[in-house]
C-alpha positions as CSV (number, residue, x, y, z in Angstrom):
1,M,0.0,0.0,0.0
2,A,1.2,3.4,-0.9
3,E,2.3,5.6,2.1
4,I,-0.3,8.3,3.0
5,T,1.0,11.8,3.6
6,Y,-1.0,13.8,6.1
7,T,-1.6,17.5,5.0
8,S,-4.1,19.5,7.0
9,P,-6.2,21.8,4.8
10,T,-5.5,24.7,7.3
11,E,-2.4,25.8,9.3
12,R,-4.6,26.0,12.4
13,V,-4.8,22.2,12.6
14,Q,-1.5,20.4,12.6
15,S,-1.0,16.7,11.8
16,W,1.9,14.3,12.0
17,M,2.7,10.6,12.4
18,D,4.8,9.1,15.3
19,E,8.1,7.7,14.2
20,D,6.8,4.2,14.1
21,G,3.8,5.3,12.1
22,S,1.2,3.8,14.3
23,T,-0.2,7.0,15.8
24,L,-1.6,10.1,13.9
25,H,-1.5,13.3,15.9
26,I,-4.0,16.1,15.2
27,R,-3.3,19.2,17.1
28,F,-5.5,22.3,17.2
29,N,-3.2,25.3,16.6
30,N,-4.9,28.6,17.5
31,P,-3.0,29.5,20.6
32,E,-3.6,33.2,20.5
33,R,-7.3,32.3,21.1
34,H,-6.5,29.3,23.4
35,N,-7.2,27.0,20.4
36,A,-10.7,28.1,20.0
37,L,-12.2,26.3,17.0
38,S,-12.7,28.3,13.9
39,V,-14.6,27.1,10.8
40,D,-11.6,26.0,9.0
41,M,-10.5,23.9,12.0
42,W,-13.9,22.1,12.2
43,E,-13.6,21.4,8.4
44,A,-10.2,20.0,8.7
45,V,-10.9,17.2,11.2
46,P,-13.1,15.0,8.8
47,V,-10.5,15.4,6.0
48,L,-7.7,13.9,8.2
49,L,-9.8,11.2,9.7
50,A,-10.8,10.1,6.1
51,Q,-7.2,9.5,5.4
52,A,-6.4,7.8,8.6
53,E,-9.4,5.5,8.2
54,T,-7.9,3.8,5.1
55,D,-4.2,4.0,6.5
56,E,-3.4,0.5,7.8
57,R,-0.5,1.9,9.7
58,V,-2.7,4.0,12.1
59,R,-3.7,2.3,15.3
60,L,-4.5,5.4,17.3
61,V,-5.5,9.0,16.6
62,V,-4.5,11.5,19.4
63,F,-6.2,15.1,19.6
64,S,-4.2,17.8,21.5
65,G,-4.1,21.6,21.7
66,A,-1.1,23.8,20.8
67,G,0.9,25.3,23.8
68,E,0.3,24.7,27.5
69,K,-2.7,26.9,28.2
70,A,-5.6,25.1,26.3
71,F,-6.8,21.9,24.7
72,V,-9.7,23.8,23.1
73,S,-11.4,26.8,24.8
74,G,-14.6,26.5,22.8
75,A,-15.7,28.2,19.5
76,D,-13.9,31.1,18.0
77,I,-16.2,33.9,19.2
78,S,-14.9,36.3,16.6
79,Q,-16.9,34.3,14.0
80,F,-20.1,34.2,16.0
81,E,-21.8,37.1,14.4
82,D,-20.9,35.9,10.8
83,M,-21.5,32.2,11.4
84,R,-24.1,31.8,14.1
85,A,-26.4,34.7,14.1
86,A,-28.6,34.1,11.1
87,R,-30.8,31.0,11.0
88,E,-29.0,29.7,7.8
89,A,-25.6,30.2,9.3
90,V,-26.6,28.4,12.5
91,A,-27.7,25.4,10.5
92,R,-24.4,25.4,8.6
93,Y,-22.3,25.8,11.6
94,E,-24.1,23.2,13.6
95,L,-23.9,20.7,10.7
96,M,-20.2,21.4,10.3
97,A,-19.5,20.8,14.0
98,E,-21.8,17.7,14.1
99,Q,-20.0,16.2,11.2
100,A,-16.6,16.7,12.8
101,L,-17.6,15.5,16.2
102,M,-19.5,12.5,14.9
103,G,-16.6,11.7,12.6
104,I,-14.4,11.4,15.7
105,Y,-17.1,9.4,17.6
106,N,-17.7,7.0,14.7
107,F,-14.1,6.6,13.7
108,S,-13.4,2.9,13.6
109,K,-10.0,3.0,15.2
110,P,-9.3,4.2,18.9
111,T,-9.1,8.0,19.5
112,L,-7.6,9.8,22.5
113,A,-7.9,13.3,23.8
114,C,-4.6,14.6,25.5
115,I,-5.8,17.6,27.5
116,R,-3.8,20.4,29.1
117,G,-5.2,23.6,30.3
118,Y,-8.7,24.9,29.2
119,C,-11.2,22.3,27.9
120,I,-14.3,24.4,27.5
121,G,-17.5,24.0,25.4
122,G,-16.5,22.6,22.1
123,G,-13.4,21.4,23.7
124,V,-15.3,19.1,26.0
125,N,-17.3,17.9,22.9
126,V,-14.2,16.9,21.1
127,A,-12.9,15.2,24.2
128,M,-16.1,13.3,24.8
129,S,-16.2,12.3,21.2
130,C,-12.9,10.4,21.8
131,D,-12.6,7.0,23.2
132,I,-10.1,7.8,25.9
133,R,-9.4,11.2,27.7
134,I,-6.3,11.9,29.8
135,A,-5.4,15.2,31.3
136,S,-2.7,17.0,33.2
137,S,-3.6,18.3,36.7
138,D,-3.8,21.9,35.4
139,A,-6.7,21.2,33.1
140,V,-10.0,22.9,33.6
141,F,-13.3,21.8,32.1
142,S,-16.6,23.6,31.7
143,I,-19.7,23.5,29.5
144,P,-21.0,27.1,29.3
145,A,-24.0,26.7,27.0
146,A,-26.4,28.1,29.7
147,R,-24.4,31.3,30.0
148,L,-24.7,31.9,26.2
149,G,-28.2,30.8,25.6
150,L,-27.3,28.4,22.9
151,G,-28.8,25.0,22.1
152,Y,-26.8,21.9,22.9
153,R,-27.1,19.0,20.3
154,Y,-28.7,15.7,21.3
155,S,-25.5,13.9,20.4
156,A,-23.3,16.0,22.6
157,M,-25.7,15.7,25.5
158,K,-25.9,11.9,25.1
159,N,-22.1,11.7,25.1
160,L,-22.1,13.7,28.4
161,V,-24.8,11.5,29.9
162,D,-23.1,8.3,28.8
163,L,-20.0,9.4,30.5
164,V,-20.9,10.9,33.7
165,G,-24.5,9.9,34.2
166,P,-27.6,12.1,34.2
167,G,-27.1,13.6,37.7
168,V,-23.6,14.9,37.1
169,A,-24.5,15.9,33.5
170,K,-27.4,18.1,34.8
171,D,-25.1,19.6,37.5
172,L,-22.4,20.6,34.9
173,F,-24.8,21.7,32.3
174,F,-27.2,23.6,34.4
175,T,-24.5,25.5,36.4
176,A,-21.9,25.9,33.7
177,R,-19.4,25.8,36.5
178,R,-15.7,25.0,35.9
179,I,-14.2,21.8,37.5
180,S,-10.7,20.8,37.9
181,A,-9.0,17.7,36.4
182,V,-9.3,16.0,39.7
183,E,-13.1,16.4,39.8
184,A,-13.3,15.6,36.1
185,K,-11.7,12.2,36.8
186,E,-13.9,11.7,39.9
187,V,-17.1,12.1,37.9
188,G,-15.8,10.0,34.9
189,L,-15.3,12.8,32.4
190,I,-11.6,11.8,32.0
191,S,-9.9,8.5,32.5
192,R,-6.6,9.6,34.1
193,V,-4.8,12.6,35.4
194,C,-1.1,13.4,36.0
195,A,1.3,16.3,36.7
196,P,1.9,18.4,33.7
197,D,5.4,17.3,33.2
198,Q,4.3,13.6,33.1
199,L,1.7,14.1,30.4
200,P,4.0,13.1,27.6
201,A,5.0,9.9,29.5
202,L,1.3,9.0,30.1
203,L,0.5,9.6,26.5
204,A,3.4,7.4,25.5
205,E,2.0,4.6,27.5
206,Y,-1.1,4.7,25.4
207,T,0.6,5.1,22.0
208,Q,2.8,2.1,22.7
209,A,0.1,-0.1,24.0
210,L,-2.1,0.5,21.0
211,A,1.0,0.0,18.7
212,A,1.5,-3.4,20.3
213,N,-2.0,-4.7,20.7
214,A,-4.1,-6.5,18.1
215,P,-5.8,-3.9,16.0
216,L,-8.7,-6.1,14.8
217,T,-9.5,-7.0,18.4
218,V,-9.4,-3.4,19.5
219,R,-11.6,-2.2,16.6
220,A,-14.1,-5.0,17.2
221,G,-14.4,-4.1,20.9
222,K,-15.0,-0.4,19.9
223,A,-17.6,-1.4,17.5
224,I,-19.4,-3.6,20.0
225,V,-19.4,-0.9,22.6
226,A,-21.0,1.4,20.0
227,E,-23.7,-1.1,19.5
228,I,-24.3,-1.3,23.2
229,L,-24.7,2.5,23.4
230,K,-27.1,2.9,20.6
231,P,-30.1,5.1,21.4
232,S,-33.6,3.6,21.7
233,P,-35.7,3.7,18.7
234,E,-38.3,5.6,20.8
235,V,-36.2,8.7,21.1
236,D,-38.0,11.7,19.7
237,F,-35.1,13.2,17.6
238,D,-37.5,15.8,16.0
239,K,-38.4,17.1,19.5
240,C,-34.7,17.4,20.4
241,R,-34.0,19.3,17.1
242,A,-36.9,21.6,17.6
243,L,-35.8,22.4,21.2
244,I,-32.3,23.2,20.1
245,Q,-33.4,25.4,17.2
246,G,-35.7,27.2,19.7
247,C,-32.6,28.2,21.6
248,F,-30.9,29.5,18.6
249,Q,-33.9,31.5,17.5
250,S,-34.4,33.0,20.9
251,E,-33.8,36.6,22.2
252,D,-31.7,34.9,25.0
253,Y,-29.3,33.5,22.4
254,A,-28.9,37.0,20.9
255,E,-28.4,38.5,24.4
256,G,-25.8,35.8,25.3
257,R,-23.7,36.6,22.1
258,K,-24.0,40.3,22.6
259,A,-23.1,40.1,26.4
260,F,-20.1,37.8,25.6
261,M,-18.8,40.3,23.0
262,E,-19.2,43.1,25.4
263,K,-17.6,41.1,28.2
264,R,-20.6,41.6,30.6
265,K,-23.0,39.3,32.3
266,P,-26.0,38.5,30.2
267,V,-29.6,39.3,31.3
268,F,-31.7,36.3,30.2
269,R,-35.5,36.6,30.0
270,G,-36.5,33.1,28.9
271,K,-37.7,34.4,25.5
């Protein structure tokens, strides 16, 4: 098989292979905005995963953030007015994010989020879409949707509930509070935590294990877990979509965006 060369369609998403060729690294590279996800970054993920899907060398895909301050700090707010204000733009942005996140979630090979610093909003969604999550002790997690008035997709909410259970999911979602890496491990949001200087060694533990273990067995195990977690056919997806769309069409969503840009607390009216 011809060797695949990984080239990201944007400089704000870096990609490279480990020396042994068994691990593909995908790094979000927007450090001046704490690796906030811009449109081109969302679009780059499915492109790289499509290449990795057919590359027999790849046993593991690792997601990380450039620098030491953030994994992903959420969406790139500078694009909110252009990409998320109008109804058509909301639909496009949500579809683009959903395709990237579900692309990670449905990827047939193992995926791992290596987290340092801020893991906020969309960063939590990226991490939850991965099979394994490890973090340094300086990592901070939050889902601030309720502070912005935006709708939270069914798939993202299901991933959260599957990981931490409905009680903790409601706690984190309703309050939008920030939690430490230690608490994130306690509630099941991440698998393991270590000192910042030990994160490369912890990551190497996983890359080496996946390079050595039987890939067909691992992939079969992942596929079976996916079957176990499939939603009930009784789920009302239309209702979920309508509820989310209602958030994006609300006055509160407009207020949330405006308050964020003006760096003040929003005043929500439930309309």
